[in-house]
TIMAR-652558 format. One record per atom (N, C-alpha, C): x, y, z. Coordinates in steps of 0.001 Angstrom, whole numbers, padded with zeros to 6 digits, always signed. Atoms other than C-alpha are relative to their C-alpha. Example, Ala and Ser with C-alpha at 12.3 -4.5 7.8 and 13.67 -1.06 7.14 Angstrom:
2
+000890-001190+000000;+012300-004500+007800;+000900+001200+000000;-000820-001190-000060;+013670-001060+007140;-000770+001090+000730;
end
This chain:
321
+000849-001197+000000;+000000+000000+000000;+000889+001254+000000;-000804-001223+000014;+001451+003450-000907;-000096+000723+001338;+000003-000653-001310;+002419+005508+002142;-001137+000994+000181;+001045-001007-000139;-000054+008292+001418;-001383-000629+000065;+001298+000667-000061;-002881+005776+001031;-000241-000630+001359;+000126+000558-001335;-002183+004345+004463;-000311+001133+000969;+000409-001091-000883;-004020+006478+007022;+001003+000230+001118;-000986-000141-001059;-001304+005819+009589;+001265+000715-000474;-001187-000650+000549;+001347+007270+007243;-000349+001272-000767;+000455-001153+000785;-000657+010213+005893;+000832+001240+000282;-000773-001183-000348;+001437+012796+007762;+001491-000179-000128;-001430+000252+000121;+004808+011205+007025;+000552+000673-001255;-000600-000795+001076;+007230+012973+004722;+000889-000850-000904;-000853+000610+001016;+008806+011722+001490;+000719+001110-000754;-000770-001008+000727;+011572+013656-000299;+001067-000696-000846;-000983+000537+000933;+014079+013134-003111;+001405+000524+000250;-001324-000580-000266;+016914+015420-001972;-000109+000894+001225;+000080-000787-001235;+017747+017129+001347;+000221+001491-000227;-000247-001438-000017;+017844+020841+002123;+001238+000229+000867;-001279-000074-000703;+021481+021492+003046;+000713+001311-000291;-000883-001138+000232;+023945+024327+003455;+001266-000494-000703;-001199+000363+000757;+027216+024395+001518;+001022-000709+000881;-000973+000620-000907;+029262+023453+004570;-000329-001461+000242;+000388+001384-000275;+027292+020303+005389;+000099-000870-001253;-000082+000774+001235;+027214+019236+001744;+001443-000387-000320;-001405+000320+000199;+031014+019373+001618;+000548+000520-001318;-000678-000509+001196;+033549+020256-001047;+000159-001044-001089;-000118+001057+001004;+033310+016946-002908;-001133+000106-001015;+001080-000138+000991;+031398+017488-006192;-000642-001333-000381;+000526+001313+000351;+030836+013726-006538;-000472-000746+001249;+000453+000593-001254;+029274+013122-003149;-001089-001045-000268;+000996+001062+000110;+027243+009938-002788;-000835-000036+001280;+000921-000011-001134;+024190+009763-000551;-000795-001291+000059;+000939+001103-000214;+022158+006967+000937;-001322+000588+000482;+001333-000503-000291;+018425+007478+001255;-000838-001115+000616;+000845+000978-000664;+016071+005699+003625;-001284+000681+000460;+001279-000615-000326;+012389+006537+003890;-000453-000394+001402;+000572+000180-001340;+010891+006964+007355;+000980-000700+000938;-001035+000673-000801;+014188+005980+008996;+000019+000489+001444;+000006-000526-001362;+013730+008217+012047;-001052+001087+000102;+000972-001069-000215;+011442+010813+013567;+000727+001343+000006;-000570-001344+000064;+012042+014526+013080;+000373+000468+001409;-000455-000459-001300;+013988+016148+015892;-000826+001107+000592;+000828-001088-000529;+011429+018956+016224;-001484-000350+000024;+001436+000298+000042;+007980+017737+015124;-000299-001469+000251;+000137+001436-000319;+008558+013980+015760;-000718-000791-001079;+000608+000765+001084;+007087+012952+012377;+001065-000804-000729;-000964+000766+000805;+008848+010171+010409;+000270+000709-001325;-000365-000677+001244;+010733+011531+007404;+001128-000776-000677;-001058+000640+000783;+013212+010513+004707;+001362+000490+000465;-001317-000329-000543;+016746+010400+006097;+001064-000203-001076;-001130+000072+000929;+019838+011093+003961;+001301-000054+000809;-001298+000149-000666;+023377+010110+004941;+001097+000034-001055;-001071-000165+000978;+026641+011027+003185;+001290+000382+000720;-001303-000439-000494;+030336+011734+003659;+000378+001270-000756;-000251-001264+000704;+031095+015415+002880;+001392+000132-000597;-001341-000112+000562;+034779+014802+002076;+000971-000942+000684;-001021+000885-000540;+037966+012929+002784;+000386+000430+001410;-000362-000287-001376;+038760+012674+006478;-001100+000610+000821;+001138-000577-000715;+035327+013976+007460;-000890-001115+000552;+000934+000972-000561;+032640+012249+009480;-001270-000060-000846;+001264+000133+000713;+029428+010939+007964;-001041+000908+000641;+001034-000905-000489;+026573+013403+008257;-001372-000522-000414;+001356+000456+000266;+022824+012836+008322;-000985+001117+000296;+001034-000999-000261;+019638+014884+008280;-000709-000345+001306;+000587+000218-001325;+018018+015353+011697;-001399+000582+000139;+001364-000528-000014;+014845+017320+010927;-000614-000166-001385;+000698+000179+001270;+012207+017007+008204;+000084+001276-000832;-000092-001150+000893;+012008+019334+005216;-001035+001067+000335;+001014-000987-000372;+008805+021003+006437;+000522+000912+001099;-000563-000805-001080;+010483+022138+009651;+001160+000851-000501;-001117-000765+000558;+013548+023232+007660;-000504+001199-000803;+000551-001102+000788;+011403+025356+005321;-000639+001061+000889;+000642-000961-000900;+009491+026952+008194;+001017+000996+000540;-001042-000854-000575;+012730+028302+009671;+001087+000387-000997;-001022-000246+001016;+014780+028400+006428;+001385-000393+000508;-001256+000485-000564;+017523+026288+007991;+000414-001289-000687;-000543+001247+000513;+019730+023366+007003;-000564-001167+000791;+000561+001163-000670;+018353+019918+007793;+000996-000696+000917;-001019+000672-000802;+021640+018875+009399;+000531+000880+001130;-000601-000861-001027;+023287+021792+011238;-000988+000991+000593;+001066-000878-000472;+020070+023844+011684;+000424+001472+000027;-000389-001397+000140;+021842+027077+010729;-000746+000621-001168;+000723-000713+001052;+020195+029720+008555;+000689-000187-001343;-000561+000283+001321;+020665+028977+004856;+000547+001244-000682;-000434-001233+000670;+021124+032619+003834;+001218+000628+000669;-001076-000686-000724;+023431+033938+006548;+000975-000953+000685;-000866+000945-000681;+024922+030770+008051;+000107+000240+001484;+000007-000345-001412;+023970+031912+011564;-001054-000798+000745;+001058+000646-000783;+021991+030324+014403;-001310+000775-000098;+001310-000651+000133;+018264+031045+014298;-000217+001063+001064;+000176-000995-001053;+018455+032937+017587;+000630+001328-000389;-000639-001234+000461;+020867+035463+016063;-000844+000656-001082;+000809-000552+001089;+018759+035885+012935;-001319+000567+000510;+001292-000456-000506;+015449+036165+014797;+000148+001229+000889;-000229-001174-000840;+016932+038657+017271;+000247+001239-000849;-000315-001142+000856;+018286+040894+014507;-001221+000468-000791;+001155-000343+000825;+015104+040753+012409;-001279+000152+000806;+001172-000109-000882;+012728+040813+015417;-001114-000931-000457;+000973+000995+000442;+010993+037630+014277;-000535-000766+001188;+000654+000748-001068;+008518+035887+016526;+000022-001482-000330;-000019+001450+000183;+008919+032147+016990;-001425-000530+000145;+001376+000475-000013;+005520+030741+016027;-000120-001512+000090;+000054+001458-000053;+006442+027059+016001;-000249-000457+001432;+000278+000471-001358;+004936+025259+019027;+001106-000910+000500;-001033+000827-000614;+007271+023531+021439;-000572-001196+000755;+000608+001102-000743;+004792+021189+023118;-000206-001209-000900;+000186+001228+000769;+004373+017571+022047;-001393-000084-000604;+001392+000110+000450;+000636+018075+021558;-000207+000728-001327;+000314-000850+001150;+000687+020833+018940;+001011-000050-001126;-001039-000163+001012;+003957+020481+017049;-000249-000858-001238;+000273+000831+001170;+002898+017572+014788;-001160+000576-000808;+001134-000626+000678;-000416+019279+013998;+000451+001248-000752;-000513-001209+000640;+001418+022530+013218;+000816-000352-001242;-000833+000396+001131;+003905+020754+010936;-000843-000477-001176;+000868+000475+001074;+001122+019071+008944;-000706+001167-000691;+000643-001166+000607;-000644+022413+008409;+000996+000822-000819;-001004-000770+000724;+002578+024150+007362;+000441-000711-001267;-000405+000751+001190;+003377+021368+004886;-000892+000343-001182;+000910-000370+001075;+000282+022317+002892;+000204+001421-000487;-000197-001392+000388;+001203+026008+002877;+001319+000223-000732;-001319-000168+000604;+004840+025568+001828;+000112-000892-001221;-000059+000766+001252;+004667+024438-001788;+001382+000142-000626;-001293-000031+000683;+007877+023494-003581;+001111+000396+000942;-001144-000443-000797;+010970+025277-002281;-000277+001296+000747;+000370-001233-000678;+009071+028158-000696;+000375-000058+001469;-000372-000063-001407;+010334+029270+002694;-001092+000679+000804;+001005-000591-000871;+008084+030114+005615;+000503+001211+000742;-000579-001141-000704;+010382+032911+006789;-000327+001281-000754;+000371-001282+000591;+009065+036428+006128;+000815+001096+000680;-000855-001051-000557;+011752+039057+006677;-000126+001304-000779;+000161-001187+000825;+010384+041703+004311;-000196+001265+000803;+000267-001181-000812;+009313+044032+007125;+001093+000265+001026;-001074-000171-000974;+012563+043781+009047;+000638+001372-000157;-000624-001319+000019;+014368+046982+009955;+001331-000057-000737;-001280-000071+000708;+017391+048157+008013;+001170-000243+000946;-001067+000234-000973;+019465+048071+011205;+000200-001487+000235;-000109+001438-000184;+018675+044401+011681;+000645-000686-001186;-000612+000588+001199;+019570+043533+008091;+001475+000349-000094;-001405-000388+000006;+022799+045488+008391;+000799-000828+001006;-000660+000828-001018;+023643+043547+011547;+000264-001398-000530;-000184+001346+000544;+023126+040234+009751;+001073-000022-001085;-001035-000059+001032;+025321+041318+006849;+001391+000029+000622;-001293-000051-000669;+028143+042053+009286;+000364-001341+000620;-000258+001266-000683;+027759+038709+011064;-000039-001201-000940;+000225+001134+000900;+027014+036552+008004;+001294-000751-000288;-001116+000863+000365;+029302+033608+007272;-000153-000358-001476;+000157+000170+001444;+029736+033769+003522;+000766-001207-000533;-000824+001120+000469;+032438+031098+003152;-000324-001253+000800;+000261+001251-000729;+031880+027431+004034;+001064-000279+001048;-000892+000294-001121;+033408+026292+007316;+000079-001512+000151;-000069+001461+000058;+034458+022707+006607;+000580-000618+001278;-000523+000523-001263;+036152+022388+009993;-001118-000580+000858;+001150+000504-000756;+032677+021734+011347;-000312-001455-000336;+000267+001380+000414;+032630+018404+009489;+001044-000990+000517;-001037+000896-000500;+035610+016969+011350;-000598-001154+000803;+000502+001127-000804;+035237+013568+013065;-000145+000383+001465;+000180-000228-001422;+034129+013384+016671;+001268-000398+000760;-001143+000351-000835;+036643+013104+019487;-000109-001465+000416;-000023+001423-000363;+037661+009494+020201;-000171-000155+001509;+000261+000175-001427;+036161+008488+023532;+001026-000932+000645;-001011+000898-000550;+038725+005699+023969;+001331+000731+000206;-001221-000784-000176;+041583+008188+023463;-000080+000852+001262;+000177-000811-001201;+040137+010386+026213;+000276-000833+001250;-000239+000890-001144;+040253+007397+028562;+001377-000653-000046;-001329+000576+000129;+043733+006447+027308;-000003-001457-000392;+000133+001410+000341;+042558+003140+025850;-000048-000267-001499;+000072+000200+001448;+042617+003699+022054;+001284-000660-000496;-001154+000751+000506;+044911+001187+020331;+000139+000096-001520;-000052-000101+001458;+044278+002204+016701;+001105+000924-000491;-001042-000941+000409;+046802+005030+016604;-000445+000891-001138;+000318-000876+001131;+046873+006899+013301;-001127-000549-000870;+001074+000591+000790;+044320+004489+011786;-001385+000264+000600;+001290-000285-000642;+041610+005637+014176;-000735+001069-000796;+000743-000993+000789;+038865+007487+012234;-000464+001202+000814;+000438-001106-000856;+038157+009755+015217;+001188+000861+000408;-001042-000949-000368;+040103+012755+016492;+000629-000371+001332;-000732+000263-001232;+042790+012202+019102;+000399+001335+000626;-000267-001237-000715;+042570+015328+021223;-000940+000085+001199;+000811-000139-001198;+041181+016380+024576;-001234+000858-000300;+001203-000803+000248;+037570+017584+024434;-000035+001236+000884;+000146-001248-000752;+036808+021123+025558;-001357-000015+000680;+001248+000064-000762;+034211+021114+028303;-000435+001410+000391;+000571-001310-000301;+032413+024458+028134;-001455+000000-000451;+001416-000057+000344;+028916+025681+027356;-000245-000324-001468;+000169+000333+001402;+029518+025159+023626;-000195-001505-000200;+000135+001446+000114;+029636+021417+024274;-001379-000487+000418;+001334+000391-000467;+026092+021439+025672;-001044+000687-000881;+000981-000526+000932;+023816+022061+022691;-001009-001100-000327;+001014+000971+000389;+020584+020397+021646;-000817+000538-001160;+000731-000350+001219;+018335+020378+018594;-001117+000988+000279;+001161-000846-000284;+015300+021982+020221;+000408+001455+000230;-000435-001371-000264;+017180+025052+021515;+000558+000657-001252;-000558-000573+001221;+019049+025528+018233;-001112+000352-000982;+001056-000232+000986;+015894+025236+016109;-000916+001147+000426;+000946-001017-000458;+013583+027402+018243;+000682+001302+000410;-000704-001241-000310;+016312+029970+018979;-000140+000441+001433;+000096-000332-001423;+016334+029843+022769;+001179-000654+000730;-001104+000509-000826;+019256+029439+025167;+001073-000706-000831;-001032+000573+000861;+021665+028698+022300;+001334+000628+000375;-001271-000597-000422;+025237+029128+023634;+000797+000622-001136;-000707-000569+001150;+026652+029740+020148;-000582+001367-000359;+000655-001276+000311;+024096+032487+019490;+000314+001051+001061;-000307-000957-001070;+024720+034095+022880;+001405+000563-000162;-001370-000462+000177;+028441+034269+022179;+000106+000961-001180;-000047-000869+001185;+027919+035790+018702;-000616+001359+000304;+000684-001251-000302;+025455+038415+019958;+000784+000841+001004;-000755-000741-001007;+027550+039350+022992;+001262+000602-000597;-001226-000511+000625;+030730+039719+020925;-000312+001170-000923;+000362-001097+000915;+028968+041874+018323;-000397+001246+000777;+000375-001156-000809;+027466+044113+021009;+001234+000675+000589;-001239-000584-000535;+030912+044590+022572;+000740+000785-001076;-000690-000686+001095;+032379+045524+019185;-000701+001296-000391;+000752-001208+000333;+029620+048114+018707;-000047+000993+001154;-000046-000921-001135;+030395+049775+022053;-001121-000177+000996;+001105+000251-000927;+027535+048194+023996;+000347-001118+000976;-000389+000980-001003;+029506+046122+026457;-000743+000279+001292;+000758-000231-001243;+027408+045617+029613;+000891+000602+001075;-000811-000608-001069;+028636+047845+032471;+000195-000969+001157;-000316+000869-001134;+030203+046239+035518;-001046+000095+001102;+001039-000185-001020;+027485+047676+037768;-001260-000753-000424;+001137+000836+000401;+024784+044984+037622;-001335+000634+000355;+001266-000668-000322;+022185+047390+039051;-000497+000858-001157;+000404-000812+001153;+022119+049276+035742;-000835-000866-000936;+000922+000739+000866;+019111+048037+033764;-000683+000944-000985;+000594-001013+000873;+018496+051078+031557;+000780+000123-001292;-000586-000262+001318;+019144+051731+027873;-000368+001420-000399;+000195-001385+000379;+019577+055291+026648;-000140+000101-001513;+000265-000212+001423;+018108+056261+023251;+000145+001478-000314;-000226-001389+000386;+019245+059445+021521;-000399+000226-001451;+000337-000410+001376;+018420+061356+018305;-001365-000536-000424;+001358+000438+000315;+014735+060496+018462;-000666+000984-000956;+000773-000853+000896;+012258+061858+015950;-000806+001016+000813;+000824-000986-000736;+010424+065078+016986;-001430-000480+000220;+001368+000502-000142;+007141+063184+016504;-000106-001154+000989;+000026+001149-000904;+008123+060416+018928;-000676+000361+001317;+000651-000139-001297;+006056+059964+022071;+000376-001203+000859;-000292+001123-000896;+006374+057697+025081;-000686-001275-000471;+000732+001173+000485;+003734+055384+023626;+000636-000581-001248;-000612+000515+001233;+005386+055146+020196;+001353-000652+000285;-001292+000596-000358;+008779+054463+021784;-000208-001370+000629;+000281+001289-000640;+007344+051699+023968;-000469-001027-001033;+000499+000916+001026;+005573+050197+020954;+001134-000540-000850;-001126+000447+000830;+008734+050082+018828;+000969-000866+000799;-000880+000820-000842;+010752+048698+021739;-000527-001425+000104;+000585+001330-000140;+008344+045800+022249;-000046-000733-001337;+000012+000642+001311;+008073+045148+018507;+001382-000518-000388;-001363+000429+000336;+011849+044881+018210;+000510-001091+000926;-000385+001050-000953;+012011+042464+021165;-001173-000959+000187;+001170+000879-000099;+009403+039761+020476;+000076-000999+001147;-000116+000955-001104;+010797+037509+023219;-000182+000656+001367;+000144-000726-001261;+010372+040207+025880;-001474+000306+000246;+001382-000282-000369;+007049+040465+027678;-000169+001477+000356;+000214-001419-000345;+005494+043953+028111;+000210+000301+001473;-000164-000234-001434;+005593+043515+031883;+001460+000097+000416;-001423-000069-000325;+009398+043231+031755;+000601+001377-000255;-000426-001387+000191;+009654+046885+030650;-000544+000811+001165;+000422-000705-001209;+009592+048856+033873;-000602+001355-000321;+000505-001331+000366;+009175+052307+032354;+000755+000517-001206;-000642-000719+001106;+009968+054532+029382;-000083+001486+000327;-000064-001416-000354;+011097+058053+030283;+000418+000782-001238;-000247-000744+001236;+010837+060342+027249;+000254+001465+000332;-000340-001412-000163;+012569+063741+027297;-000130+000650-001370;+000294-000530+001329;+010971+065473+024317;+000915+001166-000378;-000823-001168+000280;+013062+068664+024649;+001374-000408-000508;-001331+000471+000401;+016325+066723+024302;-000055-001093-001051;+000191+001065+000989;+014876+064150+021869;+000759-001276+000405;-000625+001220-000500;+016083+061265+024021;-000974-000706+000930;+000876+000788-000872;+014580+058556+026215;+000825-001048+000722;-000567+001106-000758;+015466+055993+028847;-001009-001136+000015;+000834+001197-000084;+014080+052476+028580;+000504-000807+001184;-000384+000677-001232;+014164+050907+032027;-000647-001386+000056;+000482+001375-000090;+013864+047123+032344;+000052-000471+001445;+000045+000525-001361;+013080+045118+035456;+001179-000903+000318;-001092+000942-000229;+015907+042615+034978;+001192+000364-000875;-001233-000314+000733;+019516+043002+033889;+000107-000865-001259;-000111+000898+001162;+019321+039971+031550;-000829+000514-001167;+000855-000540+001063;+016472+041591+029592;+000658+001231-000624;-000696-001178+000517;+018457+044821+029271;+001161-000408-000903;-001097+000478+000843;+021435+042878+027892;-000529-000558-001316;+000619+000488+001240;+019131+041163+025380;-000355+001158-000924;+000343-001177+000799;+017893+044575+024230;+001244+000641-000600;-001236-000599+000515;+021438+045914+023891;+000580-000818-001151;-000501+000857+001074;+022439+042929+021775;-000853+000136-001257;+000887-000133+001158;+019376+043291+019536;+000138+001362-000673;-000102-001354+000542;+019971+047034+019078;+001450+000406-000232;-001424-000322+000165;+023731+046812+018491;+000251+000908-001192;-000160-000842+001191;+023337+048445+015065;-001015+001130-000040;+000982-001067-000065;+020693+050908+016200;-001416-000525+000068;+001426+000325-000108;+016937+050944+016695;-000791+001026-000799;+000843-000897+000796;+014375+052382+014308;-001275+000330+000769;+001181-000488-000711;+011716+054500+016025;-000607+001133-000820;+000717-001018+000786;+009174+056456+013976;+000785+000427-001229;-000711-000280+001243;+011255+056202+010817;+001412+000516+000170;-001354-000486-000248;+014502+057360+012446;+000805-001081+000708;-000875+000916-000713;+017459+055212+013443;+000647+000767+001147;-000449-000715-001193;+018266+056265+016992;+001271-000644+000537;-001202+000511-000647;+021506+055904+018924;-000345-000771+001257;+000255+000859-001154;+021683+053262+021642;+001259-000059+000854;-001090+000103-000965;+023869+053355+024756;-000547-000538+001320;+000380+000427-001345;+023845+051864+028208;-000158+001226+000899;+000089-001014-001039;+022628+054040+031050;+001108-000223+001010;-001032+000153-001021;+024948+054630+034001;-000421+000734+001265;+000293-000655-001272;+024864+055667+037636;+000629+001381+000022;-000572-001345-000124;+025450+059282+038533;+001326-000080+000753;-001330+000063-000603;+029123+059788+039366;-000003+000680+001363;-000149-000579-001340;+029915+060379+043013;-001221-000109+000865;+001221+000135-000788;+026441+059424+044246;+000042-001295+000777;+000018+001179-000838;+026278+057024+047175;-001435-000470+000181;+001334+000565-000112;+023293+054711+047269;-000204-000464+001433;+000258+000335-001393;+021911+054557+050796;-001186-000920+000160;+001167+000863-000052;+018752+052650+050003;+000086-001005-001123;+000039+001003+001051;+017750+049794+047747;-000521+000545-001306;+000529-000616+001217;+016368+052246+045170;+001112+000079-001036;-001051-000035+001014;+018316+051913+041870;+000346+001427-000370;-000413-001355+000336;+020306+054953+040740;-000696+000523-001247;+000608-000634+001170;+018916+057430+038247;+000973-000087-001162;-000942+000189+001108;+020432+056541+034862;+000215+001280-000785;-000335-001099+000890;+022185+059116+032704;+000713-000590-001193;-000637+000585+001198;+023551+058622+029171;+001476-000215+000205;-001431+000329-000091;+026954+056970+028857;+000817+000905-000861;
end
């Protein structure tokens, strides 16, 4: 019985070729792939899909697809490394720069239903990512961070576990790498966080480094939770500033913005957040500026007044850096 005729396989995915980035595909123009239908369940929607396996080049490890093509099209990512196909960046970096809302469900109940509905909407090679309304500052940020050249070092073999324990007897014939593994936050990654763009250590490092290079390094005083906006439009109001701030930070809840202090005479404003982590997220997202009422405004960290001693638990009044 054909798979689509079987009611139990109606939502399963069949494909003829994977959706891959240049790095995962490798530099070998004569790459050979093995194809197996319904070999495993998708790492995000849990639906069975067609799995492809290949060797990207000499001395590299075999690679395989880990998510279905529907999920890859929804996020416009590679089926293997889950990085953006256009910029070669983690989805968290791309979504932060373009202020994209993650609409894919994360619960086991809704994700398969969502994937089946999206499969009908994404015909052919169409992507479900809509970045047409993104700000120019966000697009400029992605152009600066984009990885244009393939990074084949990512295809290297895994570290030999027997070598780590001092028990590998293969020597130079061992197909795995003989080196000590680095135990840091980069070694603790998972498919769900990479795909949905949440708590991705690689993305956090990229965003933090870019913010530092743009002069938005977080101040040492952890009580500072304010961002200073300058060169605002004369038509800007407190409401319009708050609206643009929340639109540019889709992962931030409105209740996490403590207040917006607009100084119309000086055409500047302070955006005060309740938590330091949220303020750092805003600084990273606005590293290349923030568009408010058609104007790209300057962004700086607030700071405590110099020489002022804090006698109570009340946070200091922020002034521009």
